[in-house]
C-alpha positions in Angstrom: -9.9 -14.1 15.1 -7.0 -12.4 16.9 -7.2 -10.4 20.1 -6.6 -7.1 18.3 -9.5 -7.8 15.9 -11.8 -9.0 18.7 -11.0 -5.8 20.6 -11.6 -3.6 17.6 -14.9 -5.3 17.0 -15.9 -4.9 20.6 -15.0 -1.2 20.5 -16.9 -0.7 17.3 -20.0 -2.4 18.6 -19.9 -0.8 22.0 -18.9 2.6 20.8 -16.4 2.9 23.7 -12.7 3.2 24.1 -11.5 2.9 27.7 -14.8 4.2 28.9 -15.3 6.8 26.1 -18.7 6.8 24.5 -19.8 8.4 21.3 -21.1 11.9 21.5 -19.3 12.6 24.8 -17.0 15.6 25.2 -14.1 13.2 25.0 -15.4 11.8 21.7 -15.7 15.2 20.1 -12.2 16.1 21.3 -10.8 12.9 19.8 -12.6 13.6 16.5 -11.1 17.1 16.5 -7.6 15.8 17.3 -7.9 13.1 14.6 -9.1 15.7 12.0 -6.3 18.0 12.9 -3.6 15.3 12.4 -5.2 13.9 9.3 -5.7 17.3 7.6 -2.4 18.8 8.7 -0.3 15.8 7.6 -2.0 15.3 4.2 -1.8 19.0 3.3 1.8 19.1 4.3 2.6 16.2 2.0 1.2 17.9 -1.1 2.7 21.3 -0.6 4.8 21.2 -3.9 1.6 20.6 -5.9 -0.2 23.3 -3.9 2.6 25.8 -4.7 2.3 25.0 -8.4 -1.5 25.3 -8.2 -1.5 28.7 -6.7 1.1 29.9 -9.3 -1.0 28.5 -12.1 -3.9 30.5 -10.9 -2.0 33.7 -10.5 0.2 33.5 -13.6 -1.5 31.0 -16.0 0.6 32.1 -19.0 3.9 31.2 -17.3 2.7 28.1 -15.5 0.4 26.5 -18.1 0.6 22.8 -17.3 1.6 20.6 -14.3 4.9 19.3 -15.6 6.0 22.5 -17.4 5.1 24.5 -14.3 7.1 22.4 -12.0 10.0 22.6 -14.3 9.8 26.4 -14.3 9.6 26.6 -10.6 12.6 24.3 -10.0 14.7 25.9 -12.8 14.1 29.5 -11.7 13.9 29.2 -7.9 15.3 25.8 -6.9 13.9 22.7 -5.3 13.3 24.5 -2.1 10.6 26.7 -3.8 8.3 23.7 -4.0 8.0 23.7 -0.2 7.2 27.4 0.2 4.3 27.9 2.5 4.6 24.5 4.2 3.9 26.0 7.6 0.6 27.5 6.4 -0.4 24.2 4.9 0.4 22.1 8.0 -0.8 24.5 10.8 -3.5 26.2 8.9 -5.2 23.1 7.5 -4.5 21.3 10.8 -6.6 24.0 12.5 -9.2 23.8 9.8 -9.3 20.0 9.9 -9.7 19.9 13.6 -12.7 22.2 13.5 -14.2 20.7 10.4 -14.2 17.1 11.5 -14.8 17.6 15.2 -17.6 20.2 14.8 -19.2 18.2 12.0 -19.7 15.3 14.4 -21.0 17.7 17.0 -23.4 19.5 14.7 -24.6 16.2 13.2 -25.7 15.1 16.6 -27.3 18.4 17.5 -29.2 18.8 14.2 -30.4 15.2 14.4 -31.8 15.9 17.8 -33.4 19.2 16.9 -34.7 18.1 13.4 -35.6 14.4 14.0 -38.0 14.3 10.9 -35.5 15.8 8.5 -33.9 13.7 5.8 -30.3 12.6 5.8 -29.1 15.1 3.3 -30.5 18.1 5.2 -28.7 17.0 8.4 -25.4 16.4 6.5 -25.6 19.8 4.7 -26.4 21.8 7.8 -23.8 20.1 9.9 -21.0 20.4 7.4 -21.9 24.1 6.6 -21.9 25.0 10.3 -18.6 23.3 10.9 -16.9 24.8 7.8 -18.0 28.4 8.6 -16.1 28.2 11.9 -13.2 26.2 10.4 -12.5 28.8 7.7 -12.3 31.6 10.2 -9.4 29.7 11.8 -7.8 28.9 8.4 -8.1 32.3 6.8 -5.0 34.0 8.4 -2.8 31.1 7.6 -4.1 31.0 4.0 -3.5 34.7 3.6 0.2 34.3 4.5 0.6 31.0 2.6 -0.6 32.3 -0.8 1.7 35.3 -0.6 4.7 33.2 0.4 4.1 30.8 -2.4 3.6 33.4 -5.2 5.8 36.3 -4.0 9.3 34.8 -3.1 10.5 38.1 -1.7 7.5 38.6 0.6 8.4 36.3 3.5 10.0 33.0 4.2 7.1 31.6 6.1 4.6 32.1 8.9 7.0 33.6 11.4 7.9 36.6 9.3 4.8 36.5 7.1 2.2 37.2 9.9 3.8 40.4 11.1 4.4 41.7 7.6 0.8 41.2 6.6 -0.4 42.9 9.8 2.1 45.8 9.4 1.1 46.5 5.8 -2.7 45.7 5.8 -3.8 45.4 9.4 -6.1 42.7 10.7 -8.3 43.0 7.6 -5.4 41.7 5.5 -5.8 38.3 7.0 -9.5 38.1 6.2 -9.8 39.8 2.8 -10.3 36.4 1.3 -12.8 35.0 3.9 -15.9 35.4 1.7 -14.5 33.7 -1.3 -12.9 31.1 1.0 -16.4 30.4 2.3 -17.5 30.4 -1.3 -14.9 27.7 -2.1 -15.1 25.6 1.0 -18.7 25.7 2.0 -20.1 24.0 -1.2 -17.0 21.7 -1.2 -17.6 20.7 2.4 -21.3 20.3 2.1 -21.0 18.1 -1.0 -17.9 16.3 0.3 -19.5 15.2 3.6 -22.9 14.4 2.1 -21.4 12.4 -0.8 -19.1 10.6 1.7 -22.1 9.7 3.9 -24.3 8.5 1.0 -21.4 6.6 -0.6 -20.6 4.8 2.7 -24.2 3.9 3.0 -24.4 2.6 -0.6 -21.2 0.6 -0.2 -22.4 -1.3 2.8 -25.9 -1.9 1.5 -25.2 -2.7 -2.2 -21.5 -3.7 -2.5 -20.4 -5.2 0.8 -24.0 -6.2 1.8 -23.2 -6.3 5.5 -23.7 -4.0 8.4 -20.7 -1.9 9.3 -20.3 -3.4 12.7 -20.2 -6.9 11.1 -17.3 -6.0 8.8 -13.6 -6.4 9.3 -11.3 -3.5 9.9 -10.0 -3.7 6.3 -13.5 -3.7 4.9 -14.4 -0.7 6.9 -11.3 1.2 5.9 -11.7 0.2 2.3 -15.3 1.6 2.3 -13.9 4.8 3.9 -11.2 5.3 1.3 -13.5 4.7 -1.7 -16.2 7.0 -0.3 -13.5 9.5 0.5 -12.1 9.6 -3.0 -15.6 10.0 -4.6 -16.5 12.8 -2.2 -13.3 14.7 -2.9 -13.7 14.5 -6.7 -17.3 15.8 -6.5 -16.4 18.7 -4.2 -13.4 19.8 -6.3 -15.4 20.6 -9.4 -18.0 22.7 -7.6 -15.4 24.7 -5.5 -13.0 25.5 -8.3 -14.3 29.0 -9.2 -14.0 30.3 -5.7 -10.5 28.8 -5.3 -9.4 30.9 -8.3 -10.9 34.0 -6.8 -9.2 33.4 -3.4 -5.7 33.3 -5.1 -6.5 36.4 -7.2 -7.6 38.5 -4.2 -4.7 37.5 -1.9 -2.2 38.4 -4.7 -3.9 41.7 -5.4 -4.6 40.7 -9.0 -8.1 42.0 -8.2 -9.6 44.5 -5.8 -12.8 42.7 -5.1 -14.7 39.6 -6.0 -16.5 41.2 -9.0 -13.2 42.5 -10.4 -11.7 39.0 -9.9 -14.5 37.3 -11.8 -14.2 39.8 -14.7 -10.4 39.5 -14.9 -10.4 35.7 -14.8 -13.4 35.1 -17.0 -16.3 32.8 -16.4 -14.9 29.9 -18.4 -11.5 30.1 -16.7 -13.1 30.2 -13.2 -14.2 26.6 -13.8 -11.3 25.3 -15.8 -8.1 27.1 -14.6 -6.1 24.8 -12.3 -8.9 22.2 -12.3 -6.7 19.3 -13.4 -4.1 19.9 -10.7 -6.8 20.4 -8.1 -8.4 17.1 -9.0 -4.9 15.5 -8.8 -4.5 17.1 -5.4 -7.9 16.9 -3.7 -9.0 13.3 -4.5 -6.0 11.6 -2.9 -5.8 14.2 -0.1 -9.5 13.7 1.0 -9.0 10.0 0.7 -6.0 10.0 3.0 -7.7 12.4 5.4 -10.7 10.0 5.8 -8.3 7.0 6.0 -6.2 8.6 8.8 -9.2 9.9 10.6 -11.0 6.6 10.7 -7.8 4.7 11.5 -7.5 6.9 14.6 -11.1 6.1 15.5 -10.6 2.4 15.0 -7.4 2.4 17.1 -9.3 4.0 20.0 -12.2 1.6 19.7 -14.7 4.0 18.1 -16.9 3.2 15.1 -15.8 4.5 11.7 -17.4 7.4 10.1 -20.8 7.4 8.4 -24.4 7.2 9.5 -26.8 9.4 11.5 -26.3 9.6 15.3 -29.4 7.6 16.1 -28.0 4.7 14.1 -24.8 4.8 16.2 -26.8 5.0 19.4 -28.8 1.9 18.3 -25.6 0.0 17.8 -24.4 1.3 21.2 -27.4 -0.1 23.1 
């Protein structure tokens, strides 16, 4: 075993990195920073597909499939159109990712302490929901500008001119008109994503790898993280698709309110419109987020994600 591997194992077993211990303020700050980098980078990478997804939701007759839609965008507006809204993706989802991952770790510890008799799923649901509510408040202004930039080429070039234009025409409420459907999309997604990830990790170590996490190599741990991440992303996507369509409709003024949006889109289309491209997007994105996030943890000597706080504390003793 090399020195790097030995050090990584020592860090995983001790839960410390240069004096850092799990559940310390420094630990939560590192989780938030790791989540910010992981989410911002992965969302930036898939900006072209996100541009297509939003246009498919707003104008399904024109953009009726992935390949045909991409061809229309490039033919009519050039290759640069595929990167519209990249600032909103990178900075907006960076803010959201930092809050989501960092606060999830924080709330998971707090709820585990306050509700010691609760089952795992209850802790995971409460923790992810609490974190996501705050994360979406940070994301919402960026999402508001991003969707407009991606679907209205003459609206603005990006965040710098998009923010003042939204504020000038709609005021502060213009940034948050989609907050409720954003919560409707992201809350069930986040709750299912984190819970599915946690249960998948637990299943993989118990039934597939059949070793404790701290006894596994770095590659085994990251492999479990990636597989659990993909499963969790796919499950969350199906549940959150209706609200994702409503968000795009509201921000593009295709509907005045949520009820109007549901009626204009149709119940069936709420679940099916843009679902293939969302599955194409979300599965790999969530996988890479968890991979980057846990890689940062490993490089700083911290244990990879998964498990209740009391289990990490037992390893830490």
